[in-house]
DOKOL-42191 format. One record per residue: residue number from 0; x, y, z of N, C-alpha, C in turn. Coordinates in pm, 1 decimal. Example, Ala and Ser with C-alpha at 12.3 -4.5 7.8 and 13.67 -1.06 7.14 Angstrom:
0; 1319.0; -569.0; 780.0; 1230.0; -450.0; 780.0; 1320.0; -330.0; 780.0;
1; 1285.0; -225.0; 708.0; 1367.0; -106.0; 714.0; 1290.0; 3.0; 787.0;
% end
This chain:
0; 18367.8; 4852.2; 329.7; 18389.1; 4751.3; 246.2; 18254.9; 4697.4; 234.3;
1; 18207.0; 4635.2; 108.7; 18113.3; 4548.9; 113.7; 18115.8; 4414.7; 168.0;
2; 17994.2; 4391.6; 225.7; 17997.5; 4271.4; 273.3; 17945.9; 4186.9; 132.6;
3; 17949.8; 4051.3; 188.1; 17953.1; 3930.3; 93.4; 17893.6; 3829.3; 127.0;
4; 17818.0; 3727.3; 61.8; 17754.9; 3620.2; 114.3; 17803.0; 3517.9; 31.6;
5; 17790.4; 3397.5; 119.3; 17885.2; 3286.3; 94.3; 17737.2; 3154.4; 171.7;
6; 17724.8; 3038.7; 107.1; 17661.5; 2949.8; 134.4; 17745.8; 2778.8; 133.6;
7; 17709.4; 2757.2; 248.0; 17763.2; 2588.3; 216.3; 17617.5; 2500.4; 240.0;
8; 17649.1; 2410.8; 181.3; 17534.7; 2266.7; 158.5; 17567.2; 2154.0; 242.9;
9; 17486.4; 2141.0; 294.2; 17498.0; 1995.0; 372.9; 17399.7; 1873.7; 346.2;
10; 17399.9; 1759.8; 365.3; 17259.7; 1674.8; 360.0; 17250.8; 1595.0; 490.3;
11; 17120.1; 1545.9; 490.6; 17067.0; 1448.3; 602.9; 16981.5; 1390.9; 577.7;
12; 16972.4; 1254.5; 647.1; 16848.1; 1177.1; 618.0; 16806.8; 1168.0; 740.6;
13; 16657.9; 1168.6; 743.0; 16575.9; 1165.8; 874.8; 16412.3; 1142.0; 816.2;
14; 16373.8; 1094.3; 959.7; 16199.7; 1037.8; 923.8; 16152.4; 1136.7; 991.7;
15; 15997.4; 1137.7; 998.0; 15929.0; 1207.4; 1093.6; 15800.9; 1194.8; 1057.5;
16; 15697.2; 1240.0; 1141.2; 15539.8; 1203.9; 1130.8; 15501.3; 1335.9; 1143.1;
17; 15408.4; 1385.6; 1065.4; 15368.2; 1516.7; 1119.5; 15222.2; 1478.0; 1181.9;
18; 15189.4; 1511.4; 1310.9; 15061.4; 1437.9; 1424.9; 15066.3; 1513.0; 1507.8;
19; 14947.8; 1541.9; 1519.8; 14872.0; 1606.6; 1677.1; 14803.0; 1497.4; 1779.1;
20; 14889.7; 1510.7; 1867.4; 14811.5; 1438.7; 1989.4; 14665.4; 1443.1; 2010.8;
21; 14668.2; 1564.4; 2004.2; 14531.9; 1634.7; 2022.8; 14409.0; 1641.5; 1936.7;
22; 14437.4; 1584.1; 1829.1; 14354.5; 1568.0; 1687.7; 14324.3; 1440.5; 1684.5;
23; 14212.2; 1383.8; 1631.2; 14163.2; 1279.6; 1606.9; 14257.1; 1190.4; 1472.7;
24; 14255.9; 1066.8; 1477.0; 14315.1; 1024.7; 1322.8; 14260.9; 1067.4; 1236.6;
25; 14151.1; 1074.4; 1231.1; 14079.3; 1147.4; 1087.6; 14118.8; 1309.3; 1044.1;
26; 14153.4; 1387.9; 1175.3; 14187.6; 1505.3; 1170.6; 14302.2; 1514.1; 1103.7;
27; 14400.5; 1452.0; 1182.3; 14517.4; 1440.0; 1115.2; 14561.5; 1408.0; 978.0;
28; 14475.1; 1280.3; 932.9; 14480.7; 1266.2; 811.2; 14454.8; 1361.9; 706.3;
29; 14327.1; 1434.1; 761.9; 14280.2; 1549.4; 664.1; 14357.1; 1664.2; 660.4;
30; 14464.0; 1694.3; 776.6; 14532.8; 1819.4; 749.2; 14678.0; 1764.1; 713.7;
31; 14730.1; 1651.1; 746.2; 14875.9; 1599.2; 725.3; 14851.3; 1512.5; 583.2;
32; 14774.2; 1433.1; 555.7; 14778.0; 1348.7; 478.6; 14864.6; 1243.3; 491.7;
33; 14944.7; 1179.3; 368.0; 15043.2; 1068.6; 388.8; 15143.8; 1091.4; 497.2;
34; 15154.7; 1234.7; 540.3; 15255.2; 1264.0; 591.9; 15238.9; 1240.5; 746.6;
35; 15118.0; 1170.5; 785.9; 15068.7; 1142.4; 927.6; 15084.9; 1005.6; 931.2;
36; 15122.1; 923.3; 844.4; 15169.9; 795.5; 857.8; 15182.6; 716.8; 966.4;
37; 15114.1; 660.1; 1048.7; 15150.9; 609.3; 1166.2; 15281.3; 529.0; 1207.4;
38; 15351.5; 496.3; 1074.8; 15471.2; 421.4; 1066.5; 15580.5; 514.7; 1029.7;
39; 15546.9; 638.3; 1004.2; 15661.6; 761.6; 989.4; 15682.1; 733.9; 838.9;
40; 15809.2; 854.1; 792.0; 15820.2; 849.1; 672.3; 15959.0; 928.4; 670.1;
41; 16029.0; 915.6; 574.0; 16168.5; 1026.0; 564.5; 16180.2; 1082.5; 428.1;
42; 16276.2; 1150.4; 434.3; 16338.9; 1254.0; 353.8; 16498.3; 1223.6; 338.2;
43; 16569.6; 1294.1; 227.8; 16664.4; 1312.4; 168.3; 16701.9; 1455.4; 210.7;
44; 16703.1; 1522.1; 325.0; 16706.6; 1645.7; 342.2; 16869.0; 1709.3; 265.6;
45; 16835.0; 1829.8; 218.1; 16952.4; 1929.5; 197.6; 16922.3; 2080.3; 267.5;
46; 17034.8; 2120.9; 301.5; 17016.8; 2217.8; 407.6; 17133.7; 2316.7; 329.5;
47; 17111.9; 2426.9; 304.9; 17189.7; 2540.3; 265.6; 17189.3; 2630.6; 336.2;
48; 17322.3; 2724.0; 397.3; 17344.8; 2781.4; 490.6; 17392.8; 2920.6; 429.1;
49; 17355.3; 3025.4; 445.6; 17425.3; 3142.8; 417.5; 17460.8; 3228.5; 493.6;
50; 17599.2; 3262.4; 481.3; 17633.7; 3370.8; 607.5; 17690.8; 3486.8; 569.4;
51; 17671.2; 3581.5; 606.1; 17774.7; 3715.7; 546.4; 17846.4; 3778.0; 619.4;
52; 17936.4; 3870.8; 540.3; 18046.2; 3944.5; 632.6; 18119.1; 4034.4; 527.2;
53; 18243.2; 4072.2; 570.6; 18308.4; 4163.4; 527.9; 18456.4; 4038.4; 478.4;
54; 18484.1; 4017.4; 381.5; 18623.8; 3900.6; 381.8; 18734.3; 3983.9; 458.4;
55; 18803.4; 3871.0; 563.6; 18917.0; 3910.2; 636.4; 19007.9; 3988.7; 529.4;
56; 19110.6; 4071.3; 539.5; 19201.9; 4120.8; 485.0; 19301.8; 4011.9; 461.6;
57; 19340.8; 3942.2; 596.2; 19468.1; 3818.2; 569.4; 19396.1; 3690.4; 529.7;
58; 19272.3; 3669.8; 504.9; 19257.8; 3539.0; 452.5; 19151.2; 3543.8; 282.9;
59; 19068.4; 3668.5; 292.8; 18979.2; 3677.4; 187.3; 18866.2; 3584.3; 233.9;
60; 18831.8; 3555.7; 351.6; 18748.9; 3462.9; 374.0; 18656.5; 3530.8; 476.2;
61; 18501.9; 3514.4; 414.6; 18386.6; 3574.1; 504.6; 18405.5; 3509.1; 651.7;
62; 18417.0; 3385.0; 621.1; 18404.2; 3300.0; 741.0; 18483.9; 3156.9; 689.1;
63; 18591.4; 3124.0; 737.9; 18671.7; 2977.5; 712.1; 18557.6; 2889.1; 734.2;
64; 18519.5; 2816.3; 575.5; 18422.8; 2721.8; 561.9; 18460.1; 2600.1; 608.4;
65; 18589.2; 2560.9; 663.1; 18659.9; 2450.2; 763.7; 18556.1; 2474.6; 874.5;
66; 18516.3; 2580.7; 930.7; 18506.8; 2653.4; 1057.9; 18312.6; 2631.6; 1024.0;
67; 18267.5; 2657.2; 901.5; 18140.9; 2664.9; 916.4; 18048.8; 2515.6; 889.3;
68; 18175.1; 2427.0; 820.9; 18165.2; 2262.0; 809.9; 18153.3; 2232.9; 917.4;
69; 18207.1; 2280.7; 1037.7; 18230.9; 2193.4; 1171.4; 18133.1; 2205.4; 1262.8;
70; 18091.3; 2346.6; 1262.8; 17932.8; 2402.0; 1315.5; 17805.1; 2347.6; 1264.3;
71; 17811.8; 2337.6; 1125.1; 17676.5; 2238.3; 1068.8; 17683.7; 2086.7; 1110.8;
72; 17825.8; 2035.5; 1114.4; 17820.4; 1880.5; 1149.8; 17810.8; 1851.9; 1295.3;
73; 17867.3; 1928.2; 1373.2; 17845.4; 1887.0; 1516.3; 17660.0; 1952.9; 1582.4;
74; 17657.8; 2071.4; 1502.3; 17506.8; 2140.9; 1563.3; 17399.4; 2102.6; 1473.0;
75; 17397.0; 2027.5; 1345.4; 17296.4; 1992.8; 1299.4; 17301.4; 1848.9; 1258.9;
76; 17393.3; 1803.4; 1134.3; 17410.2; 1697.5; 1087.9; 17388.5; 1584.2; 1167.5;
77; 17498.2; 1561.3; 1285.7; 17521.6; 1503.0; 1366.9; 17403.2; 1425.9; 1477.1;
78; 17329.9; 1560.8; 1480.5; 17185.5; 1579.5; 1553.2; 17083.7; 1503.0; 1485.2;
79; 17058.5; 1532.7; 1374.1; 16975.2; 1496.5; 1274.6; 16972.7; 1371.1; 1180.6;
80; 17105.7; 1343.7; 1122.6; 17130.9; 1255.3; 986.2; 17088.7; 1106.0; 1103.4;
81; 16983.1; 1034.5; 1018.3; 16940.3; 912.3; 1025.6; 16853.7; 894.2; 1162.4;
82; 16794.2; 991.2; 1171.8; 16714.2; 1000.7; 1344.9; 16600.1; 1003.1; 1303.5;
83; 16516.1; 999.5; 1383.5; 16355.3; 1011.7; 1391.7; 16313.8; 1146.1; 1461.0;
84; 16310.5; 1243.5; 1366.1; 16265.8; 1376.1; 1427.4; 16176.1; 1383.4; 1541.4;
85; 16091.8; 1303.0; 1560.0; 15995.0; 1313.4; 1632.2; 16013.2; 1271.0; 1764.0;
86; 16135.7; 1171.3; 1770.0; 16168.5; 1091.7; 1921.4; 16324.5; 1107.0; 1934.7;
87; 16372.0; 1135.5; 1827.8; 16538.6; 1099.4; 1858.8; 16607.3; 1256.6; 1911.7;
88; 16568.1; 1370.6; 1866.1; 16645.7; 1495.7; 1866.4; 16579.5; 1593.9; 1945.9;
89; 16629.3; 1585.5; 2061.0; 16592.7; 1659.3; 2197.2; 16560.7; 1823.2; 2200.6;
90; 16655.3; 1898.6; 2081.3; 16566.4; 2005.6; 2049.3; 16464.3; 2039.8; 1966.5;
91; 16402.3; 1922.0; 1945.9; 16253.1; 1931.1; 1882.8; 16140.7; 1839.4; 1954.5;
92; 16196.9; 1829.0; 2097.9; 16101.1; 1769.4; 2168.5; 15960.2; 1868.1; 2179.2;
93; 15848.8; 1817.1; 2174.1; 15764.9; 1905.5; 2207.7; 15682.9; 2015.4; 2085.6;
94; 15791.6; 2000.9; 1980.0; 15768.1; 2047.0; 1842.8; 15684.4; 1957.1; 1709.0;
95; 15617.2; 2012.7; 1677.7; 15570.9; 1950.4; 1554.8; 15670.8; 1973.8; 1445.3;
96; 15720.5; 1799.7; 1384.8; 15844.8; 1828.9; 1317.2; 15799.0; 1868.3; 1175.1;
97; 15751.7; 1971.6; 1135.1; 15752.7; 2017.2; 1010.2; 15882.0; 2080.6; 970.5;
98; 15896.0; 2123.0; 871.8; 16025.0; 2172.1; 783.6; 16056.6; 2287.5; 835.3;
99; 15896.9; 2370.1; 819.1; 15937.2; 2503.7; 875.4; 16009.1; 2516.7; 1015.1;
100; 15948.0; 2455.3; 1152.6; 16002.8; 2442.4; 1244.0; 16143.9; 2383.2; 1270.7;
101; 16168.8; 2277.2; 1204.0; 16286.0; 2251.3; 1181.3; 16393.6; 2355.5; 1148.5;
102; 16377.2; 2420.8; 1050.4; 16444.1; 2553.4; 989.9; 16500.0; 2660.9; 1077.9;
103; 16335.9; 2666.6; 1169.2; 16369.7; 2751.1; 1296.6; 16443.1; 2751.2; 1405.5;
104; 16417.5; 2627.6; 1427.4; 16546.4; 2525.6; 1546.9; 16622.4; 2519.0; 1487.1;
105; 16678.5; 2499.3; 1412.5; 16845.7; 2468.9; 1309.9; 16900.8; 2628.5; 1346.1;
106; 16822.5; 2721.6; 1301.6; 16863.7; 2852.7; 1323.9; 16937.7; 2873.6; 1463.5;
107; 16851.1; 2867.8; 1550.0; 16857.9; 2888.4; 1674.0; 16982.4; 2835.0; 1751.2;
108; 16999.8; 2692.6; 1678.5; 17144.0; 2644.6; 1721.3; 17282.6; 2688.0; 1665.2;
109; 17275.5; 2737.3; 1526.0; 17384.0; 2752.0; 1464.9; 17427.3; 2940.3; 1477.9;
110; 17328.6; 3006.5; 1496.9; 17364.9; 3157.9; 1486.8; 17456.7; 3198.0; 1556.5;
111; 17438.4; 3156.6; 1700.6; 17573.2; 3177.5; 1789.1; 17717.7; 3144.6; 1739.7;
112; 17726.0; 3034.9; 1706.3; 17855.1; 2968.5; 1701.8; 17911.8; 3035.1; 1556.0;
113; 17794.6; 3066.5; 1459.5; 17874.1; 3117.9; 1313.6; 17919.3; 3253.9; 1368.9;
114; 17831.1; 3332.0; 1456.2; 17886.2; 3477.5; 1469.5; 17990.0; 3447.2; 1566.0;
115; 18033.2; 3376.8; 1609.0; 18154.9; 3356.1; 1712.7; 18270.8; 3325.5; 1632.6;
116; 18233.4; 3242.9; 1489.5; 18337.3; 3222.3; 1368.4; 18368.3; 3336.9; 1280.4;
117; 18269.5; 3452.6; 1319.5; 18325.8; 3566.1; 1241.9; 18204.6; 3595.7; 1128.2;
118; 18106.5; 3508.3; 1120.0; 18010.5; 3533.8; 1004.1; 17890.7; 3613.5; 1102.9;
119; 17773.0; 3621.3; 997.7; 17656.0; 3666.7; 1023.3; 17558.5; 3575.2; 949.6;
120; 17457.8; 3496.1; 1039.5; 17372.4; 3407.9; 962.2; 17278.2; 3474.0; 881.8;
121; 17234.4; 3461.2; 761.3; 17158.2; 3526.8; 690.5; 17001.4; 3460.7; 619.1;
122; 17063.5; 3332.0; 604.8; 16924.1; 3250.0; 568.8; 16983.7; 3107.5; 590.8;
123; 16850.4; 3035.3; 578.8; 16836.7; 2849.7; 601.8; 16774.8; 2827.6; 500.6;
124; 16816.2; 2766.1; 387.4; 16740.3; 2660.7; 315.8; 16709.1; 2556.0; 284.9;
125; 16648.2; 2471.2; 379.4; 16578.0; 2328.8; 421.3; 16498.3; 2265.9; 287.5;
126; 16539.2; 2190.0; 229.7; 16498.6; 2138.2; 104.9; 16468.2; 2007.5; 142.6;
127; 16324.9; 1973.2; 138.3; 16234.6; 1838.9; 216.4; 16272.5; 1734.6; 94.5;
128; 16198.8; 1779.6; 6.2; 16184.5; 1731.2; -135.4; 16194.0; 1808.1; -271.9;
129; 16231.7; 1728.9; -396.4; 16273.4; 1819.1; -455.4; 16151.1; 1928.3; -512.4;
130; 16050.7; 1906.2; -478.9; 15931.6; 2038.5; -510.3; 15896.3; 2110.0; -355.1;
131; 15974.6; 2087.7; -255.8; 15942.6; 2153.0; -146.8; 16037.4; 2177.0; -75.9;
132; 16080.0; 2306.7; -42.7; 16152.0; 2356.5; 81.4; 16089.9; 2497.5; 158.4;
133; 16163.6; 2522.0; 247.6; 16186.5; 2631.5; 307.0; 16261.6; 2734.1; 325.4;
134; 16233.8; 2860.8; 329.7; 16370.1; 2944.0; 354.3; 16345.4; 3043.4; 477.1;
135; 16435.3; 3040.1; 567.4; 16428.5; 3121.8; 676.4; 16551.9; 3232.3; 736.3;
136; 16504.7; 3335.4; 758.3; 16599.3; 3444.5; 748.5; 16574.1; 3492.4; 890.0;
137; 16581.3; 3424.6; 1019.1; 16583.6; 3456.1; 1136.5; 16440.2; 3547.8; 1218.0;
138; 16327.0; 3514.8; 1152.0; 16244.9; 3605.3; 1162.7; 16248.0; 3752.0; 1075.8;
139; 16331.8; 3813.3; 1040.8; 16346.5; 3902.9; 955.1; 16282.0; 3898.4; 832.6;
140; 16228.8; 4003.1; 769.4; 16189.0; 3987.7; 593.3; 16332.2; 3993.4; 520.2;
141; 16308.4; 3944.3; 428.7; 16450.3; 3965.5; 340.9; 16436.5; 4079.5; 245.1;
142; 16336.4; 4113.6; 228.6; 16331.2; 4233.1; 126.0; 16294.8; 4337.6; 202.6;
% end
């Protein structure tokens, strides 16, 4: 049977600052611009999580979306929503809080629970602004 892809969307709000302690204020401003604001800045993030699998003969589901929603709420939304990514999120401790790094860390948190629920994590699309988003395929090229 053919595999099918299903995507779940969630949202969260979070603040961060792109900043390297080992760089001067000038260097941080040169590289990160406004995103290095010492008083932080925030985004209304959207995350799209795509899972693939063979639909169950019993349910027709690749993964029960209720289960996927629970995984995302527990492992992502509750950890990130209304938080300062630099200060409040243990799994980002010591990691530059870029959208790219956030997508990688989220992948690490949800891949095993999704597998246990019967699906295979394929892609995370993390939208930071209406003009900027990242897509992460777990280190695998999508094509």
